[in-house]
PQR file of N, CA, C, O and H, with PARSE charges and radii, in Angstrom:
ATOM      1  N   MET A   1     -66.586 157.372  97.966 -0.4000 1.5000
ATOM      2  CA  MET A   1     -66.081 158.718  97.905 -0.0000 2.0000
ATOM      3  C   MET A   1     -67.110 159.569  97.232  0.5500 1.7000
ATOM      4  O   MET A   1     -67.763 159.105  96.298 -0.5500 1.4000
ATOM      5  N   GLU A   2     -67.285 160.766  97.652 -0.4000 1.5000
ATOM      6  CA  GLU A   2     -68.182 161.731  97.079 -0.0000 2.0000
ATOM      7  C   GLU A   2     -67.447 163.024  96.780  0.5500 1.7000
ATOM      8  O   GLU A   2     -66.652 163.512  97.584 -0.5500 1.4000
ATOM      9  H   GLU A   2     -66.754 161.143  98.412  0.4000 1.0000
ATOM     10  N   ILE A   3     -67.735 163.570  95.592 -0.4000 1.5000
ATOM     11  CA  ILE A   3     -67.105 164.810  95.218 -0.0000 2.0000
ATOM     12  C   ILE A   3     -68.238 165.865  94.974  0.5500 1.7000
ATOM     13  O   ILE A   3     -69.105 165.644  94.129 -0.5500 1.4000
ATOM     14  H   ILE A   3     -68.381 163.174  94.940  0.4000 1.0000
ATOM     15  N   ASN A   4     -68.226 166.935  95.667 -0.4000 1.5000
ATOM     16  CA  ASN A   4     -69.268 167.965  95.490 -0.0000 2.0000
ATOM     17  C   ASN A   4     -68.769 169.001  94.562  0.5500 1.7000
ATOM     18  O   ASN A   4     -67.723 169.603  94.805 -0.5500 1.4000
ATOM     19  H   ASN A   4     -67.521 167.115  96.354  0.4000 1.0000
ATOM     20  N   TRP A   5     -69.493 169.235  93.486 -0.4000 1.5000
ATOM     21  CA  TRP A   5     -69.168 170.255  92.481 -0.0000 2.0000
ATOM     22  C   TRP A   5     -70.368 171.069  92.176  0.5500 1.7000
ATOM     23  O   TRP A   5     -71.509 170.632  92.327 -0.5500 1.4000
ATOM     24  H   TRP A   5     -70.343 168.746  93.288  0.4000 1.0000
ATOM     25  N   THR A   6     -70.074 172.341  91.715 -0.4000 1.5000
ATOM     26  CA  THR A   6     -71.215 173.148  91.162 -0.0000 2.0000
ATOM     27  C   THR A   6     -71.277 172.797  89.672  0.5500 1.7000
ATOM     28  O   THR A   6     -70.394 172.136  89.126 -0.5500 1.4000
ATOM     29  H   THR A   6     -69.147 172.696  91.593  0.4000 1.0000
ATOM     30  N   LYS A   7     -72.361 173.269  89.040 -0.4000 1.5000
ATOM     31  CA  LYS A   7     -72.525 172.998  87.577 -0.0000 2.0000
ATOM     32  C   LYS A   7     -71.376 173.559  86.770  0.5500 1.7000
ATOM     33  O   LYS A   7     -70.952 172.964  85.779 -0.5500 1.4000
ATOM     34  H   LYS A   7     -73.078 173.806  89.484  0.4000 1.0000
ATOM     35  N   SER A   8     -70.873 174.704  87.195 -0.4000 1.5000
ATOM     36  CA  SER A   8     -69.779 175.293  86.354 -0.0000 2.0000
ATOM     37  C   SER A   8     -68.498 174.540  86.533  0.5500 1.7000
ATOM     38  O   SER A   8     -67.697 174.476  85.601 -0.5500 1.4000
ATOM     39  H   SER A   8     -71.218 175.188  87.999  0.4000 1.0000
ATOM     40  N   ASP A   9     -68.260 173.951  87.717 -0.4000 1.5000
ATOM     41  CA  ASP A   9     -67.139 173.088  87.941 -0.0000 2.0000
ATOM     42  C   ASP A   9     -67.223 171.866  86.998  0.5500 1.7000
ATOM     43  O   ASP A   9     -66.268 171.489  86.318 -0.5500 1.4000
ATOM     44  H   ASP A   9     -68.911 174.003  88.474  0.4000 1.0000
ATOM     45  N   ALA A  10     -68.437 171.275  87.009 -0.4000 1.5000
ATOM     46  CA  ALA A  10     -68.554 170.023  86.200 -0.0000 2.0000
ATOM     47  C   ALA A  10     -68.338 170.366  84.681  0.5500 1.7000
ATOM     48  O   ALA A  10     -67.799 169.561  83.922 -0.5500 1.4000
ATOM     49  H   ALA A  10     -69.213 171.581  87.561  0.4000 1.0000
ATOM     50  N   LEU A  11     -68.761 171.534  84.298 -0.4000 1.5000
ATOM     51  CA  LEU A  11     -68.501 171.865  82.848 -0.0000 2.0000
ATOM     52  C   LEU A  11     -67.062 172.085  82.575  0.5500 1.7000
ATOM     53  O   LEU A  11     -66.543 171.699  81.528 -0.5500 1.4000
ATOM     54  H   LEU A  11     -69.199 172.188  84.915  0.4000 1.0000
ATOM     55  N   ALA A  12     -66.397 172.719  83.533 -0.4000 1.5000
ATOM     56  CA  ALA A  12     -64.980 173.145  83.317 -0.0000 2.0000
ATOM     57  C   ALA A  12     -64.047 171.916  83.403  0.5500 1.7000
ATOM     58  O   ALA A  12     -63.153 171.752  82.573 -0.5500 1.4000
ATOM     59  H   ALA A  12     -66.818 173.032  84.384  0.4000 1.0000
ATOM     60  N   TRP A  13     -64.260 171.087  84.382 -0.4000 1.5000
ATOM     61  CA  TRP A  13     -63.340 169.986  84.620 -0.0000 2.0000
ATOM     62  C   TRP A  13     -64.054 168.629  84.647  0.5500 1.7000
ATOM     63  O   TRP A  13     -64.518 168.212  85.708 -0.5500 1.4000
ATOM     64  H   TRP A  13     -64.986 171.220  85.056  0.4000 1.0000
ATOM     65  N   ASP A  14     -64.145 167.986  83.598 -0.4000 1.5000
ATOM     66  CA  ASP A  14     -64.799 166.663  83.527 -0.0000 2.0000
ATOM     67  C   ASP A  14     -63.666 165.683  83.297  0.5500 1.7000
ATOM     68  O   ASP A  14     -63.103 165.615  82.205 -0.5500 1.4000
ATOM     69  H   ASP A  14     -63.767 168.326  82.736  0.4000 1.0000
ATOM     70  N   PHE A  15     -63.329 164.912  84.349 -0.4000 1.5000
ATOM     71  CA  PHE A  15     -62.144 164.070  84.200 -0.0000 2.0000
ATOM     72  C   PHE A  15     -62.497 162.596  84.699  0.5500 1.7000
ATOM     73  O   PHE A  15     -63.401 162.392  85.509 -0.5500 1.4000
ATOM     74  H   PHE A  15     -63.786 164.967  85.237  0.4000 1.0000
ATOM     75  N   ALA A  16     -61.761 161.652  84.183 -0.4000 1.5000
ATOM     76  CA  ALA A  16     -61.922 160.318  84.604 -0.0000 2.0000
ATOM     77  C   ALA A  16     -60.542 159.596  84.536  0.5500 1.7000
ATOM     78  O   ALA A  16     -59.651 160.003  83.790 -0.5500 1.4000
ATOM     79  H   ALA A  16     -61.027 161.818  83.524  0.4000 1.0000
ATOM     80  N   TYR A  17     -60.408 158.575  85.297 -0.4000 1.5000
ATOM     81  CA  TYR A  17     -59.219 157.781  85.264 -0.0000 2.0000
ATOM     82  C   TYR A  17     -59.581 156.461  84.630  0.5500 1.7000
ATOM     83  O   TYR A  17     -60.460 155.743  85.107 -0.5500 1.4000
ATOM     84  H   TYR A  17     -61.131 158.245  85.904  0.4000 1.0000
ATOM     85  N   ASN A  18     -58.904 156.156  83.566 -0.4000 1.5000
ATOM     86  CA  ASN A  18     -59.155 154.989  82.819 -0.0000 2.0000
ATOM     87  C   ASN A  18     -57.979 153.980  82.936  0.5500 1.7000
ATOM     88  O   ASN A  18     -56.825 154.319  82.671 -0.5500 1.4000
ATOM     89  H   ASN A  18     -58.190 156.739  83.179  0.4000 1.0000
ATOM     90  N   ARG A  19     -58.295 152.794  83.322 -0.4000 1.5000
ATOM     91  CA  ARG A  19     -57.231 151.818  83.484 -0.0000 2.0000
ATOM     92  C   ARG A  19     -56.722 151.323  82.199  0.5500 1.7000
ATOM     93  O   ARG A  19     -57.513 150.910  81.351 -0.5500 1.4000
ATOM     94  H   ARG A  19     -59.232 152.518  83.537  0.4000 1.0000
ATOM     95  N   ARG A  20     -55.422 151.335  81.991 -0.4000 1.5000
ATOM     96  CA  ARG A  20     -54.841 150.861  80.745 -0.0000 2.0000
ATOM     97  C   ARG A  20     -54.343 149.473  80.904  0.5500 1.7000
ATOM     98  O   ARG A  20     -54.124 149.002  82.020 -0.5500 1.4000
ATOM     99  H   ARG A  20     -54.779 151.670  82.680  0.4000 1.0000
ATOM    100  N   ASP A  21     -54.161 148.807  79.794 -0.4000 1.5000
ATOM    101  CA  ASP A  21     -53.749 147.380  79.839 -0.0000 2.0000
ATOM    102  C   ASP A  21     -52.420 147.151  80.548  0.5500 1.7000
ATOM    103  O   ASP A  21     -52.215 146.070  81.100 -0.5500 1.4000
ATOM    104  H   ASP A  21     -54.338 149.190  78.888  0.4000 1.0000
ATOM    105  N   ASP A  22     -51.545 148.082  80.556 -0.4000 1.5000
ATOM    106  CA  ASP A  22     -50.204 147.921  81.177 -0.0000 2.0000
ATOM    107  C   ASP A  22     -50.220 148.222  82.618  0.5500 1.7000
ATOM    108  O   ASP A  22     -49.158 148.211  83.241 -0.5500 1.4000
ATOM    109  H   ASP A  22     -51.711 148.961  80.107  0.4000 1.0000
ATOM    110  N   GLY A  23     -51.403 148.507  83.234 -0.4000 1.5000
ATOM    111  CA  GLY A  23     -51.545 148.720  84.657 -0.0000 2.0000
ATOM    112  C   GLY A  23     -51.376 150.164  85.042  0.5500 1.7000
ATOM    113  O   GLY A  23     -51.457 150.501  86.223 -0.5500 1.4000
ATOM    114  H   GLY A  23     -52.265 148.517  82.728  0.4000 1.0000
ATOM    115  N   GLU A  24     -51.143 151.022  84.079 -0.4000 1.5000
ATOM    116  CA  GLU A  24     -51.053 152.462  84.453 -0.0000 2.0000
ATOM    117  C   GLU A  24     -52.358 153.104  84.157  0.5500 1.7000
ATOM    118  O   GLU A  24     -53.230 152.511  83.521 -0.5500 1.4000
ATOM    119  H   GLU A  24     -51.077 150.747  83.120  0.4000 1.0000
ATOM    120  N   PHE A  25     -52.510 154.381  84.639 -0.4000 1.5000
ATOM    121  CA  PHE A  25     -53.687 155.138  84.410 -0.0000 2.0000
ATOM    122  C   PHE A  25     -53.469 156.140  83.347  0.5500 1.7000
ATOM    123  O   PHE A  25     -52.429 156.793  83.269 -0.5500 1.4000
ATOM    124  H   PHE A  25     -51.802 154.863  85.156  0.4000 1.0000
ATOM    125  N   ALA A  26     -54.522 156.263  82.478 -0.4000 1.5000
ATOM    126  CA  ALA A  26     -54.509 157.439  81.544 -0.0000 2.0000
ATOM    127  C   ALA A  26     -55.554 158.378  82.032  0.5500 1.7000
ATOM    128  O   ALA A  26     -56.693 157.967  82.254 -0.5500 1.4000
ATOM    129  H   ALA A  26     -55.368 155.732  82.542  0.4000 1.0000
ATOM    130  N   ARG A  27     -55.221 159.610  82.208 -0.4000 1.5000
ATOM    131  CA  ARG A  27     -56.172 160.619  82.719 -0.0000 2.0000
ATOM    132  C   ARG A  27     -56.761 161.382  81.576  0.5500 1.7000
ATOM    133  O   ARG A  27     -56.039 161.947  80.754 -0.5500 1.4000
ATOM    134  H   ARG A  27     -54.296 159.944  82.028  0.4000 1.0000
ATOM    135  N   THR A  28     -58.079 161.404  81.516 -0.4000 1.5000
ATOM    136  CA  THR A  28     -58.765 162.157  80.438 -0.0000 2.0000
ATOM    137  C   THR A  28     -59.498 163.340  81.067  0.5500 1.7000
ATOM    138  O   THR A  28     -60.308 163.162  81.977 -0.5500 1.4000
ATOM    139  H   THR A  28     -58.666 160.946  82.183  0.4000 1.0000
ATOM    140  N   ARG A  29     -59.217 164.521  80.589 -0.4000 1.5000
ATOM    141  CA  ARG A  29     -59.782 165.683  81.141 -0.0000 2.0000
ATOM    142  C   ARG A  29     -60.253 166.567  79.952  0.5500 1.7000
ATOM    143  O   ARG A  29     -59.539 166.776  78.972 -0.5500 1.4000
ATOM    144  H   ARG A  29     -58.559 164.666  79.850  0.4000 1.0000
ATOM    145  N   SER A  30     -61.517 167.075  80.108 -0.4000 1.5000
ATOM    146  CA  SER A  30     -61.922 168.067  79.075 -0.0000 2.0000
ATOM    147  C   SER A  30     -61.653 169.440  79.579  0.5500 1.7000
ATOM    148  O   SER A  30     -61.728 169.721  80.775 -0.5500 1.4000
ATOM    149  H   SER A  30     -62.097 166.905  80.905  0.4000 1.0000
ATOM    150  N   ILE A  31     -61.327 170.325  78.611 -0.4000 1.5000
ATOM    151  CA  ILE A  31     -60.888 171.695  78.964 -0.0000 2.0000
ATOM    152  C   ILE A  31     -62.068 172.620  78.994  0.5500 1.7000
ATOM    153  O   ILE A  31     -61.915 173.783  79.366 -0.5500 1.4000
ATOM    154  H   ILE A  31     -61.267 170.097  77.639  0.4000 1.0000
ATOM    155  N   GLY A  32     -63.213 172.170  78.629 -0.4000 1.5000
ATOM    156  CA  GLY A  32     -64.382 173.033  78.696 -0.0000 2.0000
ATOM    157  C   GLY A  32     -65.623 172.246  78.497  0.5500 1.7000
ATOM    158  O   GLY A  32     -65.576 171.016  78.519 -0.5500 1.4000
ATOM    159  H   GLY A  32     -63.338 171.224  78.327  0.4000 1.0000
ATOM    160  N   PRO A  33     -66.745 172.898  78.302 -0.5600 1.5000
ATOM    161  CA  PRO A  33     -67.985 172.165  78.101  0.2800 2.0000
ATOM    162  C   PRO A  33     -68.013 171.270  76.881  0.5500 1.7000
ATOM    163  O   PRO A  33     -68.837 170.361  76.779 -0.5500 1.4000
ATOM    164  N   ASN A  34     -67.100 171.536  75.951 -0.4000 1.5000
ATOM    165  CA  ASN A  34     -67.048 170.681  74.791 -0.0000 2.0000
ATOM    166  C   ASN A  34     -66.213 169.409  75.057  0.5500 1.7000
ATOM    167  O   ASN A  34     -64.988 169.451  75.173 -0.5500 1.4000
ATOM    168  H   ASN A  34     -66.430 172.274  76.033  0.4000 1.0000
ATOM    169  N   SER A  35     -66.929 168.296  75.144 -0.4000 1.5000
ATOM    170  CA  SER A  35     -66.220 167.040  75.545 -0.0000 2.0000
ATOM    171  C   SER A  35     -65.216 166.577  74.481  0.5500 1.7000
ATOM    172  O   SER A  35     -64.394 165.707  74.769 -0.5500 1.4000
ATOM    173  H   SER A  35     -67.924 168.263  75.049  0.4000 1.0000
ATOM    174  N   ARG A  36     -65.256 167.112  73.303 -0.4000 1.5000
ATOM    175  CA  ARG A  36     -64.288 166.729  72.307 -0.0000 2.0000
ATOM    176  C   ARG A  36     -62.924 167.281  72.560  0.5500 1.7000
ATOM    177  O   ARG A  36     -61.940 166.785  72.011 -0.5500 1.4000
ATOM    178  H   ARG A  36     -65.923 167.819  73.070  0.4000 1.0000
ATOM    179  N   ASP A  37     -62.840 168.307  73.385 -0.4000 1.5000
ATOM    180  CA  ASP A  37     -61.562 169.000  73.694 -0.0000 2.0000
ATOM    181  C   ASP A  37     -60.954 168.227  74.841  0.5500 1.7000
ATOM    182  O   ASP A  37     -60.956 168.740  75.960 -0.5500 1.4000
ATOM    183  H   ASP A  37     -63.640 168.710  73.831  0.4000 1.0000
ATOM    184  N   ARG A  38     -60.448 167.059  74.648 -0.4000 1.5000
ATOM    185  CA  ARG A  38     -59.877 166.287  75.754 -0.0000 2.0000
ATOM    186  C   ARG A  38     -58.383 166.099  75.616  0.5500 1.7000
ATOM    187  O   ARG A  38     -57.833 166.011  74.518 -0.5500 1.4000
ATOM    188  H   ARG A  38     -60.446 166.642  73.739  0.4000 1.0000
ATOM    189  N   ILE A  39     -57.761 166.042  76.747 -0.4000 1.5000
ATOM    190  CA  ILE A  39     -56.309 165.826  76.792 -0.0000 2.0000
ATOM    191  C   ILE A  39     -56.097 164.520  77.578  0.5500 1.7000
ATOM    192  O   ILE A  39     -56.623 164.383  78.682 -0.5500 1.4000
ATOM    193  H   ILE A  39     -58.207 166.114  77.639  0.4000 1.0000
ATOM    194  N   LYS A  40     -55.358 163.588  77.046 -0.4000 1.5000
ATOM    195  CA  LYS A  40     -55.030 162.365  77.793 -0.0000 2.0000
ATOM    196  C   LYS A  40     -53.600 162.423  78.262  0.5500 1.7000
ATOM    197  O   LYS A  40     -52.661 162.618  77.490 -0.5500 1.4000
ATOM    198  H   LYS A  40     -54.931 163.699  76.149  0.4000 1.0000
ATOM    199  N   VAL A  41     -53.475 162.243  79.571 -0.4000 1.5000
ATOM    200  CA  VAL A  41     -52.088 162.281  80.211 -0.0000 2.0000
ATOM    201  C   VAL A  41     -51.846 160.914  80.766  0.5500 1.7000
ATOM    202  O   VAL A  41     -52.625 160.455  81.601 -0.5500 1.4000
ATOM    203  H   VAL A  41     -54.238 162.085  80.198  0.4000 1.0000
ATOM    204  N   ALA A  42     -50.804 160.235  80.347 -0.4000 1.5000
ATOM    205  CA  ALA A  42     -50.494 158.918  80.879 -0.0000 2.0000
ATOM    206  C   ALA A  42     -49.655 159.160  82.157  0.5500 1.7000
ATOM    207  O   ALA A  42     -48.707 159.945  82.188 -0.5500 1.4000
ATOM    208  H   ALA A  42     -50.171 160.608  79.668  0.4000 1.0000
ATOM    209  N   SER A  43     -50.073 158.437  83.186 -0.4000 1.5000
ATOM    210  CA  SER A  43     -49.339 158.516  84.440 -0.0000 2.0000
ATOM    211  C   SER A  43     -48.049 157.674  84.394  0.5500 1.7000
ATOM    212  O   SER A  43     -48.079 156.546  83.904 -0.5500 1.4000
ATOM    213  H   SER A  43     -50.843 157.800  83.160  0.4000 1.0000
ATOM    214  N   GLN A  44     -46.988 158.170  84.865 -0.4000 1.5000
ATOM    215  CA  GLN A  44     -45.717 157.412  84.902 -0.0000 2.0000
ATOM    216  C   GLN A  44     -45.553 156.591  86.041  0.5500 1.7000
ATOM    217  O   GLN A  44     -44.589 155.828  86.105 -0.5500 1.4000
ATOM    218  H   GLN A  44     -46.963 159.087  85.263  0.4000 1.0000
ATOM    219  N   ARG A  45     -46.500 156.675  87.066 -0.4000 1.5000
ATOM    220  CA  ARG A  45     -46.428 155.834  88.298 -0.0000 2.0000
ATOM    221  C   ARG A  45     -47.216 154.663  88.064  0.5500 1.7000
ATOM    222  O   ARG A  45     -48.138 154.684  87.249 -0.5500 1.4000
ATOM    223  H   ARG A  45     -47.283 157.295  87.014  0.4000 1.0000
ATOM    224  N   PRO A  46     -46.879 153.513  88.804 -0.5600 1.5000
ATOM    225  CA  PRO A  46     -47.719 152.351  88.706  0.2800 2.0000
ATOM    226  C   PRO A  46     -49.096 152.619  89.281  0.5500 1.7000
ATOM    227  O   PRO A  46     -49.287 153.524  90.094 -0.5500 1.4000
ATOM    228  N   ALA A  47     -50.062 151.804  88.838 -0.4000 1.5000
ATOM    229  CA  ALA A  47     -51.416 151.945  89.341 -0.0000 2.0000
ATOM    230  C   ALA A  47     -51.477 151.625  90.791  0.5500 1.7000
ATOM    231  O   ALA A  47     -50.732 150.763  91.257 -0.5500 1.4000
ATOM    232  H   ALA A  47     -49.907 151.069  88.178  0.4000 1.0000
ATOM    233  N   PRO A  48     -52.379 152.318  91.575 -0.5600 1.5000
ATOM    234  CA  PRO A  48     -52.471 151.992  92.963  0.2800 2.0000
ATOM    235  C   PRO A  48     -52.869 150.529  93.172  0.5500 1.7000
ATOM    236  O   PRO A  48     -53.391 149.895  92.255 -0.5500 1.4000
ATOM    237  N   ALA A  49     -52.630 149.998  94.350 -0.4000 1.5000
ATOM    238  CA  ALA A  49     -52.860 148.623  94.638 -0.0000 2.0000
ATOM    239  C   ALA A  49     -54.345 148.244  94.420  0.5500 1.7000
ATOM    240  O   ALA A  49     -54.622 147.134  93.964 -0.5500 1.4000
ATOM    241  H   ALA A  49     -52.206 150.513  95.095  0.4000 1.0000
ATOM    242  N   PHE A  50     -55.298 149.136  94.736 -0.4000 1.5000
ATOM    243  CA  PHE A  50     -56.664 148.781  94.572 -0.0000 2.0000
ATOM    244  C   PHE A  50     -57.062 148.590  93.096  0.5500 1.7000
ATOM    245  O   PHE A  50     -57.973 147.831  92.767 -0.5500 1.4000
ATOM    246  H   PHE A  50     -55.072 150.037  95.106  0.4000 1.0000
ATOM    247  N   ALA A  51     -56.309 149.340  92.191 -0.4000 1.5000
ATOM    248  CA  ALA A  51     -56.644 149.194  90.816 -0.0000 2.0000
ATOM    249  C   ALA A  51     -56.089 147.891  90.228  0.5500 1.7000
ATOM    250  O   ALA A  51     -56.625 147.406  89.231 -0.5500 1.4000
ATOM    251  H   ALA A  51     -55.569 149.957  92.458  0.4000 1.0000
ATOM    252  N   ARG A  52     -55.065 147.326  90.794 -0.4000 1.5000
ATOM    253  CA  ARG A  52     -54.499 146.115  90.305 -0.0000 2.0000
ATOM    254  C   ARG A  52     -55.337 144.901  90.720  0.5500 1.7000
ATOM    255  O   ARG A  52     -55.192 143.828  90.135 -0.5500 1.4000
ATOM    256  H   ARG A  52     -54.630 147.720  91.604  0.4000 1.0000
ATOM    257  N   SER A  53     -56.217 145.058  91.729 -0.4000 1.5000
ATOM    258  CA  SER A  53     -56.993 144.008  92.210 -0.0000 2.0000
ATOM    259  C   SER A  53     -58.379 143.965  91.498  0.5500 1.7000
ATOM    260  O   SER A  53     -59.176 144.898  91.588 -0.5500 1.4000
ATOM    261  H   SER A  53     -56.335 145.931  92.204  0.4000 1.0000
ATOM    262  N   CYS A  54     -58.608 142.892  90.824 -0.4000 1.5000
ATOM    263  CA  CYS A  54     -59.914 142.794  90.073 -0.0000 2.0000
ATOM    264  C   CYS A  54     -61.104 142.643  91.030  0.5500 1.7000
ATOM    265  O   CYS A  54     -62.251 142.876  90.648 -0.5500 1.4000
ATOM    266  H   CYS A  54     -57.960 142.134  90.750  0.4000 1.0000
ATOM    267  N   ALA A  55     -60.818 142.253  92.270 -0.4000 1.5000
ATOM    268  CA  ALA A  55     -61.866 141.997  93.214 -0.0000 2.0000
ATOM    269  C   ALA A  55     -62.335 143.290  93.884  0.5500 1.7000
ATOM    270  O   ALA A  55     -63.354 143.305  94.573 -0.5500 1.4000
ATOM    271  H   ALA A  55     -59.887 142.065  92.580  0.4000 1.0000
ATOM    272  N   CYS A  56     -61.624 144.314  93.686 -0.4000 1.5000
ATOM    273  CA  CYS A  56     -61.981 145.636  94.341 -0.0000 2.0000
ATOM    274  C   CYS A  56     -62.465 146.613  93.269  0.5500 1.7000
ATOM    275  O   CYS A  56     -61.802 146.860  92.262 -0.5500 1.4000
ATOM    276  H   CYS A  56     -60.795 144.302  93.126  0.4000 1.0000
ATOM    277  N   ILE A  57     -63.648 147.153  93.535 -0.4000 1.5000
ATOM    278  CA  ILE A  57     -64.225 148.176  92.659 -0.0000 2.0000
ATOM    279  C   ILE A  57     -64.420 149.456  93.485  0.5500 1.7000
ATOM    280  O   ILE A  57     -65.047 149.460  94.545 -0.5500 1.4000
ATOM    281  H   ILE A  57     -64.187 146.953  94.354  0.4000 1.0000
ATOM    282  N   VAL A  58     -63.842 150.552  92.938 -0.4000 1.5000
ATOM    283  CA  VAL A  58     -63.944 151.791  93.664 -0.0000 2.0000
ATOM    284  C   VAL A  58     -64.951 152.718  92.879  0.5500 1.7000
ATOM    285  O   VAL A  58     -64.743 152.949  91.688 -0.5500 1.4000
ATOM    286  H   VAL A  58     -63.332 150.549  92.077  0.4000 1.0000
ATOM    287  N   LYS A  59     -65.959 153.211  93.485 -0.4000 1.5000
ATOM    288  CA  LYS A  59     -66.918 154.037  92.859 -0.0000 2.0000
ATOM    289  C   LYS A  59     -66.737 155.479  93.372  0.5500 1.7000
ATOM    290  O   LYS A  59     -66.480 155.701  94.555 -0.5500 1.4000
ATOM    291  H   LYS A  59     -66.128 153.024  94.453  0.4000 1.0000
ATOM    292  N   VAL A  60     -66.874 156.416  92.485 -0.4000 1.5000
ATOM    293  CA  VAL A  60     -66.931 157.829  92.873 -0.0000 2.0000
ATOM    294  C   VAL A  60     -68.287 158.403  92.462  0.5500 1.7000
ATOM    295  O   VAL A  60     -68.713 158.326  91.310 -0.5500 1.4000
ATOM    296  H   VAL A  60     -67.083 156.235  91.524  0.4000 1.0000
ATOM    297  N   LYS A  61     -68.928 158.974  93.458 -0.4000 1.5000
ATOM    298  CA  LYS A  61     -70.187 159.591  93.316 -0.0000 2.0000
ATOM    299  C   LYS A  61     -70.015 161.094  93.128  0.5500 1.7000
ATOM    300  O   LYS A  61     -69.503 161.786  94.007 -0.5500 1.4000
ATOM    301  H   LYS A  61     -68.581 159.037  94.394  0.4000 1.0000
ATOM    302  N   LEU A  62     -70.453 161.591  91.963 -0.4000 1.5000
ATOM    303  CA  LEU A  62     -70.263 163.027  91.666 -0.0000 2.0000
ATOM    304  C   LEU A  62     -71.606 163.704  91.945  0.5500 1.7000
ATOM    305  O   LEU A  62     -72.633 163.375  91.353 -0.5500 1.4000
ATOM    306  H   LEU A  62     -70.869 161.028  91.249  0.4000 1.0000
ATOM    307  N   ILE A  63     -71.553 164.660  92.866 -0.4000 1.5000
ATOM    308  CA  ILE A  63     -72.807 165.415  93.233 -0.0000 2.0000
ATOM    309  C   ILE A  63     -72.702 166.825  92.625  0.5500 1.7000
ATOM    310  O   ILE A  63     -71.800 167.597  92.949 -0.5500 1.4000
ATOM    311  H   ILE A  63     -70.718 164.928  93.347  0.4000 1.0000
ATOM    312  N   ILE A  64     -73.638 167.123  91.750 -0.4000 1.5000
ATOM    313  CA  ILE A  64     -73.662 168.471  91.120 -0.0000 2.0000
ATOM    314  C   ILE A  64     -74.659 169.301  91.783  0.5500 1.7000
ATOM    315  O   ILE A  64     -75.844 168.966  91.771 -0.5500 1.4000
ATOM    316  H   ILE A  64     -74.371 166.496  91.486  0.4000 1.0000
ATOM    317  N   ASN A  65     -74.249 170.386  92.373 -0.4000 1.5000
ATOM    318  CA  ASN A  65     -75.204 171.264  93.119 -0.0000 2.0000
ATOM    319  C   ASN A  65     -75.788 172.294  92.137  0.5500 1.7000
ATOM    320  O   ASN A  65     -76.603 173.128  92.530 -0.5500 1.4000
ATOM    321  H   ASN A  65     -73.287 170.658  92.382  0.4000 1.0000
TER
END
């Protein structure tokens, strides 16, 4: 999967999905260029099937224009 962003988009919305031990996702998003200003939001839904499988690795390629 590829995501095309401009530099301003990348500074404004830097997010990642981190797998938690309980199988749910915690979403980390920075609110600005300062990466210390992060909000973590725990998803209430179960992790997708691909995330529960250790044999499957999903890569996201971020392209900054």
